[in-house]
Residue, then its C-alpha position, 0 to 999 in steps of 0.5 A: m500500500n502507498r504511504r498516502s493511503c496508509l496515512l489516511l487509514l491511520a488518521a481515520a482509525m485514530a479519529a474513530p471512537a475506540a469502540a468503533q475501531e474494530t468494526f472500522q478496521a474489519t470492514n475496510i479490510a473486507n472492502p475490495l478497495h482496501p489497499l491491502q486487498h491487492a497484496w491478498q490478490e498477489w498472495k493468491g496468485m502465488c500460493l493458491m490454486s483454483d481448486g483451493r490447494v495452498v502450494d508450498s513451491f519451496q517444498d516441491g509443490a507440497s500442501h500441508s494443513e498449516g498452509q490450508g489453515y493459513g489460507l482459510v484464515l486469510a480468505a475469511m479476513f479478506a471476505d473472499h467467499a469463493s476462496c473460503r469455499a475452495i480451500i475448505t472443499w480441497t482440505e476436506q477431500h484431501l487432508a481430512v482422511r484420519d479416523d478422528a476430526l484432525l487433518a493429516w499434516r501433508w499432501r504431496p502431488q508426486a507421492t503415492p499415496q499422496v498422504e504418506d503420513l497420517n499424523n497431524a500437525s496441531d498448528g495446522d489444525i488450530f488455524y484451520a479450525w479458526g478459519l472455519l469459525l471465521a468463514g462460518d461467521l462470514l457466510g452464515n454456514a453453521d456446518w463449518r462451525i460444527r466442523a471447527t468444534e469437532i476439530a477443537r474437541d479432538l485437539d483437546r483429546l489428542c494433543l493436550i497433555d498435563h505438564p510433566d512437572g505436575s503443576g497442572d499446566v496444559l501443554l500443546l503437543p505438536a501432533a497426536q503421536g511421536f512427541v511424548r518420549d522417554d527423555g521428555v516432551l518435545i514442544n514447538p513454541s511456534y505452534y502456539m497461536p493464543l488468539a486463535m486458541f482463545h477464540l476456539a476455546e470460547a466458540t467450541g466449549t473447549p476450555r483446556l485450549a484456553d488453558s493451554a494458550r495461557n500456559g503457552i504464553t508463560l512458557i514462551d515469555t520464560l524462553g524469551t527472557a533468555g533470548p530469541v525463542p528456539d524452534w524446539i525445546l524438550l521439557f523433562g519434569s520442571q526442566i526446559l532442555p535443548a531439543p534432542e538430535g534431529f530437532s533444531t535448537l536454534a531460533g530459526y525459520e519456524a520460530v519467526r512465527v513466535p513473535l508474530f503470533a504474540l503480536w497478533s494476540g496483542n502481546a507486543v511487549s512479550p519478552a519473545v517479541l523484545s528479544y527477537v526484535r533486539v537481535t534481528l533489527e541489527g540486520g538493517l533493511g538489506s537482510t534479516p537474521t533467520r537462524i540465531d543461536p538463542a544462547t549467544g545471540e549469534v546470527l548464523e543465517r540471514s535472508s533478503h526475503s521481505g517477509y522476515a523483515a516485516v515481522t521484525r519491523l512490526g515488532a519494533c514499532a509495536s513494542a516501542g509504542e511508536v507511530g509509523s513503521l518501516m515495514p516493507r511493501f508486500d513482495s510477491d517475489q518470495p517463497y510461500y512461507p515468507a510471503t505468508l508471514h509478510l501478508m500476516s504481518l501487514l494484516v496484524q498491523i492494520t487490525t491490531y497496531p494501526r499506529c504502526v502504519p508503513l511509511 
């Protein structure tokens, strides 16, 4: 979006009464003339096929429950009725193949069978169920809300467990199988999306999802006080340990979502946001750190894709309470993952931090 349009949106949002701002923002995003709608159309052109399949071209054209969930949430927020229907139809036909309500985590076009592993990914299920709620409200489809409730209840049943420290806290497993081990419980902090989990819990009558979100915020804040949150951790009793061999101990590509989801959930001063911004802001506008040693802050890899810079710049503005940010314009010349982070960051800016208008 151009600077003049952004400033006009900022002025209107700040002039509106506080109680009316949420309605103002949502209405404008859904409006075909909203400047962010162009970015949505670009994202669709890159990532969304006409049949509703969200394609990760960087992963050999695979599709996964994460991408389908992200796509559905975005489509609902942009009030794209046709895309909502297409994404749901494709997902139900190709990933809803388990014996429970959860989704298989990946579909590969060249594989036989195309779903090789029936295990789920809890973050994909969370986003997809949240998207079903949003799309159901948008289009008045009660069946989608029922389907979201089924997913939420099976997330509760299969992917939420009591913390091994005996505290009574509730943990979100990355999947139904494979992450409770003899040496501890493997956790991926980027799978927690508090805003979505709170919404699901309230709408579907699954309070343990809300408990898990609250406990996840506490865990992530604890990790964030020591540095950027790592991709994976191991919980053994009350100990937080580095992830075992085969799982990333760095604050890498997966963990970029941790500060983004904290920002989206209104936690702009989360230690996870502050530590991430502190390290990644040093890269300037040319490149953004994408693999960081959480213990030392050493940057091991950078990326020029603007989606990563968008997360950093939004976090810098929101956490400091500034007016105006250096968030880059949406760039379609980047892979699915940074492009999706980029569009999400711009959406979060508009809906949650209107003062951080890109300048």
